[in-house]
C-alpha positions in Angstrom: -2.2 31.7 9.2 -3.6 28.3 10.3 -6.0 30.0 12.6 -7.5 32.0 9.7 -8.1 28.8 7.8 -9.6 27.1 10.9 -11.9 30.1 11.3 -12.9 29.8 7.6 -13.7 26.1 8.1 -15.6 26.9 11.3 -17.6 29.6 9.4 -18.5 27.0 6.7 -19.7 24.6 9.4 -21.8 27.3 11.0 -23.4 28.1 7.6 -24.3 24.4 7.3 -26.1 24.6 10.7 -28.4 27.3 9.3 -32.0 26.2 10.2 -33.1 25.7 6.5 -30.0 23.7 5.7 -30.2 21.8 8.9 -33.8 20.7 8.3 -32.9 19.5 4.8 -29.9 17.6 6.2 -32.1 15.9 8.8 -34.2 14.4 6.0 -31.3 12.6 4.4 -28.5 10.4 5.5 -25.4 12.5 4.9 -21.7 11.5 5.1 -19.1 14.1 6.1 -15.4 13.5 5.6 -13.2 15.8 7.7 -9.6 15.5 6.6 -6.1 16.9 7.2 -2.8 16.1 5.7 0.1 17.3 3.6 -0.5 19.1 0.3 2.1 18.5 -2.4 4.3 16.4 -0.1 6.6 15.4 -3.0 7.7 19.0 -3.7 9.8 20.0 -0.7 9.7 23.7 -1.6 5.9 23.8 -1.9 4.5 21.3 0.5 2.1 22.6 3.1 -0.5 21.4 5.6 -4.1 21.2 4.4 -7.5 20.9 6.0 -10.7 20.0 4.2 -14.3 18.8 4.2 -16.2 16.6 1.8 -20.0 15.8 1.7 -21.8 12.8 0.3 -25.6 12.4 0.3 -26.2 8.7 1.0 -29.6 8.9 -0.7 -27.9 9.5 -4.0 -25.8 6.3 -3.9 -26.3 3.7 -6.7 -25.1 0.1 -6.7 -23.4 -0.7 -10.0 -21.1 -3.3 -11.4 -18.2 -1.0 -10.3 -19.5 -1.0 -6.7 -21.5 1.6 -4.8 -21.2 4.9 -6.7 -22.1 8.4 -5.3 -21.6 12.1 -6.0 -19.2 14.1 -3.7 -18.7 17.8 -3.1 -15.9 19.3 -1.1 -12.9 21.5 -0.8 -9.7 22.1 1.1 -7.4 25.0 2.0 -3.7 25.0 2.7 -1.5 26.9 5.1 -0.2 28.8 2.1 -3.8 30.0 1.3 -4.2 27.8 -1.7 -7.8 26.5 -2.1 -9.6 23.9 -4.1 -13.3 23.3 -4.4 -14.6 20.3 -6.3 -17.5 18.1 -7.2 -17.3 14.6 -8.6 -18.0 10.9 -8.1 -16.6 8.2 -5.8 -16.9 4.4 -5.7 -17.2 2.6 -2.4 -15.9 -0.9 -2.7 -16.5 -3.1 0.4 -13.3 -5.0 1.2 -14.7 -7.1 4.0 -16.5 -6.5 7.3 -14.8 -3.3 8.3 -12.6 -2.1 5.3 -13.7 0.1 2.4 -11.6 1.1 -0.6 -12.8 4.3 -2.2 -11.4 5.6 -5.5 -12.8 9.0 -6.7 -12.5 11.5 -9.5 -13.5 15.2 -9.1 -12.9 18.2 -11.4 -12.7 21.5 -9.5 -11.5 25.1 -9.3 -8.1 25.9 -7.8 -6.8 29.2 -6.4 -3.0 29.2 -5.7 -3.0 31.9 -3.0 0.6 32.0 -1.8 1.0 28.3 -2.6 1.9 26.3 -5.7 1.0 27.5 -9.2 -0.7 24.4 -10.8 -1.0 26.1 -14.2 -4.8 26.5 -14.5 -7.9 27.3 -12.5 -9.5 24.0 -13.7 -7.8 21.1 -12.0 -8.8 17.4 -11.7 -8.4 15.4 -8.5 -7.9 11.6 -8.6 -7.9 10.0 -5.2 -7.8 6.6 -3.5 -8.8 6.1 0.1 -8.7 3.1 2.5 -11.1 3.3 5.5 -11.7 1.3 8.6 -15.2 1.2 10.1 -15.0 1.9 13.8 -18.8 2.0 14.4 -22.1 1.9 12.5 -21.7 5.6 11.6 -18.0 6.3 11.8 -14.8 5.5 9.9 -11.2 6.5 10.0 -9.1 6.4 6.8 -6.0 7.4 4.9 -6.1 8.8 1.4 -3.7 9.9 -1.4 -4.6 12.2 -4.3 -3.1 13.8 -7.3 -4.4 17.2 -8.6 -3.5 18.1 -12.2 -4.9 20.2 -15.0 -4.5 17.5 -17.7 -2.2 19.9 -19.7 -4.9 22.5 -20.1 -2.5 25.2 -18.9 0.9 26.4 -20.1 2.3 24.2 -17.4 1.1 21.1 -15.5 3.3 20.4 -12.4 0.6 18.6 -10.5 0.4 18.1 -6.7 0.5 14.8 -4.7 -1.1 14.9 -1.3 -1.9 12.5 1.6 -4.6 12.9 4.2 -6.0 11.3 7.3 -9.8 11.1 7.3 -12.5 11.0 9.9 -15.8 10.0 8.1 -19.1 10.4 9.9 -22.7 9.7 8.9 -25.3 12.0 10.2 
C-alpha cells in the first residue's frame, strides 16, 4: 500500500517536471516542503503514516507586522488511502540566525479512503512548524497540525498529526 502512495507522489513530481511547468518554475524562487510523519497519532485505532508535499512561491511573500506571509498549496496521503489537498497561508517568523517558526492555516478537501472519517469533505488545517536552516537553500523541521471541519459536518473528531520536514528552495 505504501508503494502505491510513493508511486502517486512520484507521478506528481514527474508532472511538475513537465517542460512548461519547469520553465515557469525556473523563473521564480520556489520552496518545496517534503514531509512524512504520523497522521492522527492521538487516535490509536486510526493513526497511520503520511507523506506529503507543499509548495510556496517565494515571489509572493509579503513582509507584514505579523512576519513574512506567503500563500501555500499542498497535500498528503496516508497509508490508509486518506488524502487531503489544501491551499492557505503561512507566516515565517525569524527566530534568530538559523531558526524559523512557521504557523499556518489552510482550508482543503479531505477524502477518507480507508482511513478516519473526519465528518466532512471541507476540513481546516492549523499547523505550527519549527525549522533549522542547514544551508542557504535547505532547512529541516518538525511540525504539528490539527485537521478539523469546524463542526460543519454531523461529527467533528479532528485529527492530530506530527511530521518531519525537509524544505528546499529551488
